N, CA, C and O atoms as a Tinker XYZ file with bonds, in Angstrom:
   452  protein
     1  N    198.581000  193.385000  117.855000    73     2
     2  CA   199.648000  194.349000  117.697000    64     1     3
     3  C    200.770000  194.018000  118.678000    63     2     4     5
     4  O    200.521000  193.603000  119.810000    81     3
     5  N    201.994000  194.206000  118.229000    73     3     6
     6  CA   203.163000  193.946000  119.059000    64     5     7
     7  C    203.228000  194.965000  120.195000    63     6     8     9
     8  O    202.795000  196.108000  120.050000    81     7
     9  N    203.769000  194.533000  121.308000    73     7    10
    10  CA   203.938000  195.415000  122.458000    64     9    11
    11  C    205.413000  195.735000  122.616000    63    10    12    13
    12  O    206.277000  194.964000  122.199000    81    11
    13  N    205.687000  196.868000  123.217000    73    11    14
    14  CA   207.069000  197.257000  123.417000    64    13    15
    15  C    207.254000  197.973000  124.740000    63    14    16    17
    16  O    206.293000  198.239000  125.461000    81    15
    17  N    208.505000  198.280000  125.045000    73    15    18
    18  CA   208.812000  198.993000  126.276000    64    17    19
    19  C    210.062000  199.837000  126.066000    63    18    20    21
    20  O    210.823000  199.630000  125.121000    81    19
    21  N    210.252000  200.795000  126.972000    73    19    22
    22  CA   211.465000  201.606000  126.963000    64    21    23
    23  C    212.160000  201.417000  128.304000    63    22    24    25
    24  O    211.513000  201.154000  129.318000    81    23
    25  N    213.483000  201.553000  128.300000    73    23    26
    26  CA   214.245000  201.445000  129.543000    64    25    27
    27  C    215.448000  202.361000  129.454000    63    26    28    29
    28  O    215.943000  202.661000  128.368000    81    27
    29  N    215.908000  202.798000  130.610000    73    27    30
    30  CA   217.062000  203.688000  130.656000    64    29    31
    31  C    218.301000  202.870000  130.990000    63    30    32    33
    32  O    218.292000  202.030000  131.890000    81    31
    33  N    219.367000  203.136000  130.242000    73    31    34
    34  CA   220.643000  202.463000  130.461000    64    33    35
    35  C    221.707000  203.550000  130.380000    63    34    36    37
    36  O    222.028000  204.033000  129.294000    81    35
    37  N    222.249000  203.930000  131.526000    73    35    38
    38  CA   223.173000  205.054000  131.555000    64    37    39
    39  C    222.418000  206.351000  131.324000    63    38    40    41
    40  O    221.431000  206.634000  132.003000    81    39
    41  N    222.884000  207.134000  130.367000    73    39    42
    42  CA   222.214000  208.397000  130.044000    64    41    43
    43  C    221.207000  208.247000  128.916000    63    42    44    45
    44  O    220.452000  209.178000  128.636000    81    43
    45  N    221.185000  207.103000  128.274000    73    43    46
    46  CA   220.374000  206.921000  127.082000    64    45    47
    47  C    219.185000  206.002000  127.350000    63    46    48    49
    48  O    219.265000  205.088000  128.171000    81    47
    49  N    218.092000  206.254000  126.653000    73    47    50
    50  CA   216.919000  205.395000  126.700000    64    49    51
    51  C    216.973000  204.429000  125.524000    63    50    52    53
    52  O    217.466000  204.771000  124.449000    81    51
    53  N    216.467000  203.229000  125.736000    73    51    54
    54  CA   216.409000  202.197000  124.703000    64    53    55
    55  C    214.966000  201.739000  124.573000    63    54    56    57
    56  O    214.206000  201.775000  125.541000    81    55
    57  N    214.590000  201.311000  123.379000    73    55    58
    58  CA   213.259000  200.743000  123.197000    64    57    59
    59  C    213.394000  199.342000  122.636000    63    58    60    61
    60  O    214.312000  199.043000  121.872000    81    59
    61  N    212.451000  198.483000  123.033000    73    59    62
    62  CA   212.480000  197.100000  122.562000    64    61    63
    63  C    211.066000  196.576000  122.410000    63    62    64    65
    64  O    210.124000  197.054000  123.043000    81    63
    65  N    210.953000  195.579000  121.549000    73    63    66
    66  CA   209.671000  194.936000  121.317000    64    65    67
    67  C    209.915000  193.556000  120.740000    63    66    68    69
    68  O    211.006000  193.253000  120.256000    81    67
    69  N    208.891000  192.726000  120.796000    73    67    70
    70  CA   208.980000  191.370000  120.273000    64    69    71
    71  C    208.274000  191.302000  118.931000    63    70    72    73
    72  O    207.197000  191.867000  118.743000    81    71
    73  N    208.908000  190.596000  118.001000    73    71    74
    74  CA   208.333000  190.407000  116.673000    64    73    75
    75  C    208.470000  188.941000  116.296000    63    74    76    77
    76  O    209.255000  188.203000  116.892000    81    75
    77  N    207.712000  188.539000  115.318000    73    75    78
    78  CA   207.762000  187.161000  114.845000    64    77    79
    79  C    208.745000  187.068000  113.691000    63    78    80    81
    80  O    208.660000  187.845000  112.740000    81    79
    81  N    209.687000  186.117000  113.766000    73    79    82
    82  CA   210.636000  185.957000  112.668000    64    81    83
    83  C    210.042000  185.043000  111.603000    63    82    84    85
    84  O    208.898000  184.607000  111.724000    81    83
    85  N    210.811000  184.754000  110.568000    73    83    86
    86  CA   210.315000  183.976000  109.435000    64    85    87
    87  C    209.902000  182.565000  109.835000    63    86    88    89
    88  O    209.044000  181.972000  109.182000    81    87
    89  N    210.498000  182.012000  110.900000    73    87    90
    90  CA   210.152000  180.656000  111.325000    64    89    91
    91  C    208.984000  180.643000  112.302000    63    90    92    93
    92  O    208.544000  179.570000  112.716000    81    91
    93  N    208.477000  181.806000  112.677000    73    91    94
    94  CA   207.337000  181.881000  113.573000    64    93    95
    95  C    207.710000  182.085000  115.035000    63    94    96    97
    96  O    206.823000  182.215000  115.879000    81    95
    97  N    209.001000  182.117000  115.354000    73    95    98
    98  CA   209.445000  182.333000  116.727000    64    97    99
    99  C    209.397000  183.819000  117.060000    63    98   100   101
   100  O    209.595000  184.670000  116.193000    81    99
   101  N    209.130000  184.116000  118.333000    73    99   102
   102  CA   209.146000  185.500000  118.787000    64   101   103
   103  C    210.583000  185.900000  119.110000    63   102   104   105
   104  O    211.292000  185.191000  119.825000    81   103
   105  N    210.999000  187.034000  118.578000    73   103   106
   106  CA   212.363000  187.522000  118.733000    64   105   107
   107  C    212.312000  188.933000  119.304000    63   106   108   109
   108  O    211.519000  189.762000  118.859000    81   107
   109  N    213.163000  189.200000  120.295000    73   107   110
   110  CA   213.221000  190.546000  120.869000    64   109   111
   111  C    214.145000  191.421000  120.043000    63   110   112   113
   112  O    215.263000  191.022000  119.717000    81   111
   113  N    213.682000  192.600000  119.710000    73   111   114
   114  CA   214.491000  193.590000  119.005000    64   113   115
   115  C    214.670000  194.781000  119.933000    63   114   116   117
   116  O    213.697000  195.300000  120.481000    81   115
   117  N    215.913000  195.214000  120.109000    73   115   118
   118  CA   216.188000  196.368000  120.963000    64   117   119
   119  C    217.043000  197.367000  120.197000    63   118   120   121
   120  O    217.983000  196.992000  119.497000    81   119
   121  N    216.702000  198.647000  120.341000    73   119   122
   122  CA   217.395000  199.707000  119.625000    64   121   123
   123  C    217.673000  200.865000  120.572000    63   122   124   125
   124  O    216.910000  201.120000  121.504000    81   123
   125  N    218.771000  201.560000  120.323000    73   123   126
   126  CA   219.101000  202.748000  121.103000    64   125   127
   127  C    218.149000  203.868000  120.721000    63   126   128   129
   128  O    217.856000  204.080000  119.544000    81   127
   129  N    217.677000  204.571000  121.718000    73   127   130
   130  CA   216.804000  205.709000  121.485000    64   129   131
   131  C    217.572000  207.005000  121.640000    63   130   132   133
   132  O    218.627000  207.193000  121.034000    81   131
   133  N    217.035000  207.894000  122.455000    73   131   134
   134  CA   217.660000  209.193000  122.683000    64   133   135
   135  C    217.857000  209.389000  124.186000    63   134   136   137
   136  O    217.647000  208.463000  124.970000    81   135
   137  N    218.254000  210.575000  124.579000    73   135   138
   138  CA   218.381000  210.887000  125.998000    64   137   139
   139  C    217.050000  211.320000  126.598000    63   138   140   141
   140  O    216.965000  211.584000  127.797000    81   139
   141  N    216.014000  211.395000  125.771000    73   139   142
   142  CA   214.685000  211.791000  126.220000    64   141   143
   143  C    213.744000  210.585000  126.175000    63   142   144   145
   144  O    213.647000  209.901000  125.156000    81   143
   145  N    213.058000  210.336000  127.281000    73   143   146
   146  CA   212.129000  209.203000  127.334000    64   145   147
   147  C    210.982000  209.391000  126.337000    63   146   148   149
   148  O    210.597000  208.441000  125.655000    81   147
   149  N    210.438000  210.597000  126.248000    73   147   150
   150  CA   209.295000  210.823000  125.359000    64   149   151
   151  C    209.686000  210.648000  123.889000    63   150   152   153
   152  O    208.907000  210.108000  123.103000    81   151
   153  N    210.884000  211.099000  123.513000    73   151   154
   154  CA   211.331000  210.911000  122.129000    64   153   155
   155  C    211.566000  209.433000  121.833000    63   154   156   157
   156  O    211.270000  208.961000  120.735000    81   155
   157  N    212.096000  208.705000  122.812000    73   155   158
   158  CA   212.324000  207.274000  122.632000    64   157   159
   159  C    210.993000  206.539000  122.510000    63   158   160   161
   160  O    210.883000  205.597000  121.726000    81   159
   161  N    209.986000  206.952000  123.269000    73   159   162
   162  CA   208.657000  206.348000  123.141000    64   161   163
   163  C    208.079000  206.604000  121.753000    63   162   164   165
   164  O    207.403000  205.739000  121.197000    81   163
   165  N    208.337000  207.780000  121.191000    73   163   166
   166  CA   207.892000  208.066000  119.821000    64   165   167
   167  C    208.586000  207.140000  118.828000    63   166   168   169
   168  O    207.955000  206.633000  117.901000    81   167
   169  N    209.902000  206.916000  119.027000    73   167   170
   170  CA   210.634000  205.990000  118.155000    64   169   171
   171  C    210.056000  204.583000  118.258000    63   170   172   173
   172  O    209.943000  203.882000  117.252000    81   171
   173  N    209.690000  204.168000  119.468000    73   171   174
   174  CA   209.081000  202.851000  119.663000    64   173   175
   175  C    207.764000  202.754000  118.904000    63   174   176   177
   176  O    207.527000  201.778000  118.193000    81   175
   177  N    206.907000  203.762000  119.051000    73   175   178
   178  CA   205.620000  203.740000  118.337000    64   177   179
   179  C    205.831000  203.668000  116.830000    63   178   180   181
   180  O    205.132000  202.926000  116.141000    81   179
   181  N    206.793000  204.436000  116.312000    73   179   182
   182  CA   207.084000  204.427000  114.870000    64   181   183
   183  C    207.577000  203.051000  114.439000    63   182   184   185
   184  O    207.154000  202.541000  113.401000    81   183
   185  N    208.470000  202.442000  115.228000    73   183   186
   186  CA   208.986000  201.115000  114.890000    64   185   187
   187  C    207.870000  200.079000  114.898000    63   186   188   189
   188  O    207.830000  199.210000  114.028000    81   187
   189  N    206.964000  200.159000  115.866000    73   187   190
   190  CA   205.843000  199.216000  115.924000    64   189   191
   191  C    204.910000  199.407000  114.731000    63   190   192   193
   192  O    204.429000  198.432000  114.155000    81   191
   193  N    204.653000  200.662000  114.360000    73   191   194
   194  CA   203.819000  200.931000  113.182000    64   193   195
   195  C    204.472000  200.375000  111.926000    63   194   196   197
   196  O    203.805000  199.751000  111.102000    81   195
   197  N    205.779000  200.600000  111.776000    73   195   198
   198  CA   206.493000  200.079000  110.611000    64   197   199
   199  C    206.420000  198.564000  110.571000    63   198   200   201
   200  O    206.209000  197.977000  109.509000    81   199
   201  N    206.594000  197.925000  111.723000    73   199   202
   202  CA   206.523000  196.465000  111.770000    64   201   203
   203  C    205.131000  195.990000  111.383000    63   202   204   205
   204  O    204.991000  195.061000  110.588000    81   203
   205  N    204.104000  196.616000  111.936000    73   203   206
   206  CA   202.732000  196.206000  111.625000    64   205   207
   207  C    202.416000  196.420000  110.149000    63   206   208   209
   208  O    201.709000  195.614000  109.545000    81   207
   209  N    202.933000  197.499000  109.566000    73   207   210
   210  CA   202.677000  197.779000  108.153000    64   209   211
   211  C    203.386000  196.793000  107.237000    63   210   212   213
   212  O    202.813000  196.334000  106.250000    81   211
   213  N    204.624000  196.470000  107.561000    73   211   214
   214  CA   205.434000  195.691000  106.620000    64   213   215
   215  C    205.862000  194.331000  107.128000    63   214   216   217
   216  O    206.335000  193.509000  106.345000    81   215
   217  N    205.709000  194.067000  108.425000    73   215   218
   218  CA   206.160000  192.794000  109.008000    64   217   219
   219  C    207.582000  192.498000  108.567000    63   218   220   221
   220  O    207.877000  191.400000  108.095000    81   219
   221  N    208.459000  193.475000  108.721000    73   219   222
   222  CA   209.772000  193.391000  108.099000    64   221   223
   223  C    210.925000  193.327000  109.093000    63   222   224   225
   224  O    212.005000  192.859000  108.732000    81   223
   225  N    210.743000  193.762000  110.285000    73   223   226
   226  CA   211.865000  193.963000  111.198000    64   225   227
   227  C    212.673000  192.697000  111.432000    63   226   228   229
   228  O    213.889000  192.710000  111.240000    81   227
   229  N    212.038000  191.600000  111.840000    73   227   230
   230  CA   212.793000  190.394000  112.195000    64   229   231
   231  C    213.171000  189.576000  110.982000    63   230   232   233
   232  O    214.181000  188.873000  111.008000    81   231
   233  N    212.401000  189.647000  109.937000    73   231   234
   234  CA   212.677000  188.818000  108.771000    64   233   235
   235  C    213.944000  189.240000  108.042000    63   234   236   237
   236  O    214.468000  188.481000  107.227000    81   235
   237  N    214.436000  190.425000  108.319000    73   235   238
   238  CA   215.632000  190.908000  107.632000    64   237   239
   239  C    216.833000  190.004000  107.872000    63   238   240   241
   240  O    217.732000  189.947000  107.033000    81   239
   241  N    216.870000  189.297000  108.996000    73   239   242
   242  CA   217.992000  188.405000  109.283000    64   241   243
   243  C    218.098000  187.286000  108.262000    63   242   244   245
   244  O    219.193000  186.781000  108.016000    81   243
   245  N    216.997000  186.892000  107.670000    73   243   246
   246  CA   216.992000  185.757000  106.756000    64   245   247
   247  C    216.950000  186.155000  105.287000    63   246   248   249
   248  O    216.999000  185.288000  104.414000    81   247
   249  N    216.861000  187.429000  105.003000    73   247   250
   250  CA   216.743000  187.892000  103.620000    64   249   251
   251  C    218.097000  187.980000  102.933000    63   250   252   253
   252  O    219.126000  188.207000  103.568000    81   251
   253  N    218.068000  187.793000  101.614000    73   251   254
   254  CA   219.253000  188.070000  100.813000    64   253   255
   255  C    219.136000  189.493000  100.273000    63   254   256   257
   256  O    218.067000  190.102000  100.325000    81   255
   257  N    220.222000  190.004000   99.765000    73   255   258
   258  CA   220.219000  191.350000   99.188000    64   257   259
   259  C    219.218000  191.417000   98.034000    63   258   260   261
   260  O    218.467000  192.386000   97.921000    81   259
   261  N    219.202000  190.404000   97.186000    73   259   262
   262  CA   218.278000  190.375000   96.055000    64   261   263
   263  C    216.823000  190.376000   96.489000    63   262   264   265
   264  O    215.995000  191.063000   95.890000    81   263
   265  N    216.504000  189.606000   97.534000    73   263   266
   266  CA   215.131000  189.569000   98.039000    64   265   267
   267  C    214.726000  190.919000   98.613000    63   266   268   269
   268  O    213.593000  191.365000   98.432000    81   267
   269  N    215.655000  191.564000   99.305000    73   267   270
   270  CA   215.367000  192.888000   99.851000    64   269   271
   271  C    215.091000  193.887000   98.732000    63   270   272   273
   272  O    214.168000  194.696000   98.834000    81   271
   273  N    215.880000  193.833000   97.676000    73   271   274
   274  CA   215.657000  194.735000   96.541000    64   273   275
   275  C    214.293000  194.497000   95.908000    63   274   276   277
   276  O    213.600000  195.449000   95.549000    81   275
   277  N    213.905000  193.235000   95.769000    73   275   278
   278  CA   212.583000  192.923000   95.216000    64   277   279
   279  C    211.472000  193.470000   96.103000    63   278   280   281
   280  O    210.500000  194.044000   95.612000    81   279
   281  N    211.623000  193.288000   97.423000    73   279   282
   282  CA   210.611000  193.802000   98.350000    64   281   283
   283  C    210.535000  195.323000   98.276000    63   282   284   285
   284  O    209.447000  195.899000   98.281000    81   283
   285  N    211.698000  195.968000   98.209000    73   283   286
   286  CA   211.718000  197.424000   98.138000    64   285   287
   287  C    211.020000  197.903000   96.869000    63   286   288   289
   288  O    210.206000  198.825000   96.908000    81   287
   289  N    211.344000  197.273000   95.749000    73   287   290
   290  CA   210.736000  197.679000   94.481000    64   289   291
   291  C    209.225000  197.491000   94.528000    63   290   292   293
   292  O    208.472000  198.350000   94.069000    81   291
   293  N    208.789000  196.376000   95.077000    73   291   294
   294  CA   207.351000  196.098000   95.146000    64   293   295
   295  C    206.627000  197.124000   96.013000    63   294   296   297
   296  O    205.535000  197.573000   95.665000    81   295
   297  N    207.226000  197.492000   97.130000    73   295   298
   298  CA   206.585000  198.433000   98.053000    64   297   299
   299  C    206.702000  199.885000   97.612000    63   298   300   301
   300  O    205.720000  200.625000   97.660000    81   299
   301  N    207.872000  200.295000   97.190000    73   299   302
   302  CA   208.128000  201.709000   96.948000    64   301   303
   303  C    207.834000  202.165000   95.525000    63   302   304   305
   304  O    207.508000  203.332000   95.310000    81   303
   305  N    207.942000  201.285000   94.568000    73   303   306
   306  CA   207.762000  201.707000   93.181000    64   305   307
   307  C    206.325000  201.579000   92.700000    63   306   308   309
   308  O    206.010000  202.009000   91.591000    81   307
   309  N    205.451000  201.000000   93.506000    73   307   310
   310  CA   204.063000  200.854000   93.081000    64   309   311
   311  C    203.195000  202.045000   93.466000    63   310   312   313
   312  O    202.027000  202.110000   93.082000    81   311
   313  N    203.748000  202.978000   94.215000    73   311   314
   314  CA   202.936000  204.067000   94.753000    64   313   315
   315  C    202.479000  205.060000   93.699000    63   314   316   317
   316  O    201.493000  205.765000   93.915000    81   315
   317  N    203.166000  205.135000   92.564000    73   315   318
   318  CA   202.760000  206.052000   91.516000    64   317   319
   319  C    203.261000  207.471000   91.718000    63   318   320   321
   320  O    202.836000  208.379000   91.003000    81   319
   321  N    204.150000  207.681000   92.669000    73   319   322
   322  CA   204.660000  209.033000   92.910000    64   321   323
   323  C    205.893000  209.338000   92.073000    63   322   324   325
   324  O    206.305000  210.494000   91.985000    81   323
   325  N    206.484000  208.329000   91.461000    73   323   326
   326  CA   207.684000  208.520000   90.650000    64   325   327
   327  C    207.332000  208.471000   89.169000    63   326   328   329
   328  O    206.351000  207.842000   88.772000    81   327
   329  N    208.136000  209.135000   88.367000    73   327   330
   330  CA   207.898000  209.097000   86.924000    64   329   331
   331  C    208.266000  207.716000   86.382000    63   330   332   333
   332  O    209.017000  206.972000   87.013000    81   331
   333  N    207.737000  207.386000   85.220000    73   331   334
   334  CA   208.020000  206.084000   84.609000    64   333   335
   335  C    209.511000  205.903000   84.354000    63   334   336   337
   336  O    210.045000  204.810000   84.539000    81   335
   337  N    210.184000  206.970000   83.929000    73   335   338
   338  CA   211.619000  206.889000   83.678000    64   337   339
   339  C    212.410000  206.564000   84.940000    63   338   340   341
   340  O    213.349000  205.769000   84.908000    81   339
   341  N    212.024000  207.183000   86.046000    73   339   342
   342  CA   212.699000  206.918000   87.316000    64   341   343
   343  C    212.484000  205.474000   87.743000    63   342   344   345
   344  O    213.420000  204.805000   88.180000    81   343
   345  N    211.262000  205.000000   87.619000    73   343   346
   346  CA   210.960000  203.607000   87.975000    64   345   347
   347  C    211.790000  202.658000   87.121000    63   346   348   349
   348  O    212.358000  201.698000   87.641000    81   347
   349  N    211.867000  202.912000   85.830000    73   347   350
   350  CA   212.655000  202.047000   84.941000    64   349   351
   351  C    214.137000  202.082000   85.299000    63   350   352   353
   352  O    214.812000  201.053000   85.244000    81   351
   353  N    214.649000  203.257000   85.664000    73   351   354
   354  CA   216.051000  203.357000   86.088000    64   353   355
   355  C    216.305000  202.533000   87.346000    63   354   356   357
   356  O    217.303000  201.817000   87.432000    81   355
   357  N    215.406000  202.633000   88.317000    73   355   358
   358  CA   215.553000  201.841000   89.541000    64   357   359
   359  C    215.496000  200.345000   89.234000    63   358   360   361
   360  O    216.314000  199.574000   89.735000    81   359
   361  N    214.537000  199.942000   88.417000    73   359   362
   362  CA   214.411000  198.517000   88.086000    64   361   363
   363  C    215.636000  198.018000   87.326000    63   362   364   365
   364  O    216.070000  196.884000   87.524000    81   363
   365  N    216.192000  198.857000   86.460000    73   363   366
   366  CA   217.412000  198.487000   85.743000    64   365   367
   367  C    218.588000  198.309000   86.693000    63   366   368   369
   368  O    219.379000  197.376000   86.548000    81   367
   369  N    218.697000  199.200000   87.657000    73   367   370
   370  CA   219.774000  199.076000   88.651000    64   369   371
   371  C    219.602000  197.807000   89.476000    63   370   372   373
   372  O    220.581000  197.125000   89.780000    81   371
   373  N    218.370000  197.490000   89.836000    73   371   374
   374  CA   218.104000  196.261000   90.595000    64   373   375
   375  C    218.484000  195.037000   89.773000    63   374   376   377
   376  O    219.082000  194.099000   90.300000    81   375
   377  N    218.145000  195.036000   88.489000    73   375   378
   378  CA   218.510000  193.893000   87.628000    64   377   379
   379  C    220.023000  193.710000   87.577000    63   378   380   381
   380  O    220.514000  192.582000   87.630000    81   379
   381  N    220.764000  194.812000   87.473000    73   379   382
   382  CA   222.236000  194.731000   87.445000    64   381   383
   383  C    222.784000  194.178000   88.758000    63   382   384   385
   384  O    223.665000  193.318000   88.752000    81   383
   385  N    222.272000  194.663000   89.867000    73   383   386
   386  CA   222.750000  194.198000   91.170000    64   385   387
   387  C    222.428000  192.722000   91.359000    63   386   388   389
   388  O    223.229000  191.980000   91.928000    81   387
   389  N    221.260000  192.290000   90.886000    73   387   390
   390  CA   220.869000  190.891000   91.077000    64   389   391
   391  C    221.712000  189.932000   90.250000    63   390   392   393
   392  O    221.721000  188.732000   90.526000    81   391
   393  N    222.421000  190.432000   89.239000    73   391   394
   394  CA   223.340000  189.585000   88.468000    64   393   395
   395  C    224.663000  189.397000   89.204000    63   394   396   397
   396  O    225.407000  188.461000   88.915000    81   395
   397  N    224.954000  190.276000   90.143000    73   395   398
   398  CA   226.206000  190.232000   90.904000    64   397   399
   399  C    226.064000  189.198000   92.033000    63   398   400   401
   400  O    224.966000  189.005000   92.553000    81   399
   401  N    227.160000  188.535000   92.413000    73   399   402
   402  CA   227.094000  187.539000   93.491000    64   401   403
   403  C    226.594000  188.079000   94.833000    63   402   404   405
   404  O    226.111000  187.307000   95.661000    81   403
   405  N    226.702000  189.378000   95.059000    73   403   406
   406  CA   226.235000  189.927000   96.340000    64   405   407
   407  C    224.730000  189.751000   96.511000    63   406   408   409
   408  O    224.238000  189.744000   97.639000    81   407
   409  N    223.999000  189.612000   95.425000    73   407   410
   410  CA   222.548000  189.465000   95.507000    64   409   411
   411  C    222.141000  188.203000   96.256000    63   410   412   413
   412  O    221.039000  188.136000   96.800000    81   411
   413  N    223.016000  187.202000   96.291000    73   411   414
   414  CA   222.699000  185.943000   96.961000    64   413   415
   415  C    223.170000  185.897000   98.413000    63   414   416   417
   416  O    222.936000  184.908000   99.107000    81   415
   417  N    223.824000  186.947000   98.873000    73   415   418
   418  CA   224.322000  186.963000  100.254000    64   417   419
   419  C    223.227000  187.378000  101.219000    63   418   420   421
   420  O    222.389000  188.222000  100.903000    81   419
   421  N    223.244000  186.778000  102.392000    73   419   422
   422  CA   222.306000  187.151000  103.451000    64   421   423
   423  C    222.660000  188.551000  103.948000    63   422   424   425
   424  O    223.835000  188.910000  104.027000    81   423
   425  N    221.644000  189.333000  104.279000    73   423   426
   426  CA   221.882000  190.701000  104.741000    64   425   427
   427  C    222.781000  190.740000  105.969000    63   426   428   429
   428  O    223.609000  191.641000  106.107000    81   427
   429  N    222.623000  189.772000  106.853000    73   427   430
   430  CA   223.415000  189.808000  108.081000    64   429   431
   431  C    224.901000  189.575000  107.832000    63   430   432   433
   432  O    225.716000  189.834000  108.717000    81   431
   433  N    225.275000  189.086000  106.633000    73   431   434
   434  CA   226.691000  188.849000  106.339000    64   433   435
   435  C    227.318000  189.974000  105.524000    63   434   436   437
   436  O    228.529000  189.969000  105.299000    81   435
   437  N    226.526000  190.923000  105.085000    73   435   438
   438  CA   227.041000  192.018000  104.260000    64   437   439
   439  C    227.634000  193.093000  105.168000    63   438   440   441
   440  O    227.003000  193.531000  106.129000    81   439
   441  N    228.858000  193.507000  104.843000    73   439   442
   442  CA   229.522000  194.573000  105.597000    64   441   443
   443  C    229.982000  195.659000  104.634000    63   442   444   445
   444  O    229.875000  195.502000  103.418000    81   443
   445  N    230.488000  196.743000  105.169000    73   443   446
   446  CA   230.953000  197.859000  104.341000    64   445   447
   447  C    232.246000  197.536000  103.610000    63   446   448   449
   448  O    232.533000  198.153000  102.584000    81   447
   449  N    233.026000  196.600000  104.100000    73   447   450
   450  CA   234.296000  196.275000  103.451000    64   449   451
   451  C    234.083000  195.501000  102.194000    63   450   452
   452  O    235.047000  195.143000  101.518000    81   451
């Protein structure tokens, strides 16, 4: 399991941990927490659990929009909590987006503009 730590910087606490990226290198991830150390520690535990469950945190740098959509559909639409019509609507939207050139762009290059 990945290890993490919290640190105070100014009035805010930050949490960080190391994860393995797609090439196998260890990469440090740091995120802003809250003004409370205990709440920031909870955020760290949640982030570590999410990483252990999905191994997703560091790999996002290398993913394309289309790959992310495929991963999301595989993880979220298989649970059986959504109706068949909703699942089909989501899959249809994903197919449309994947036809657009943005589907081939790396996530780190996508901006709001």
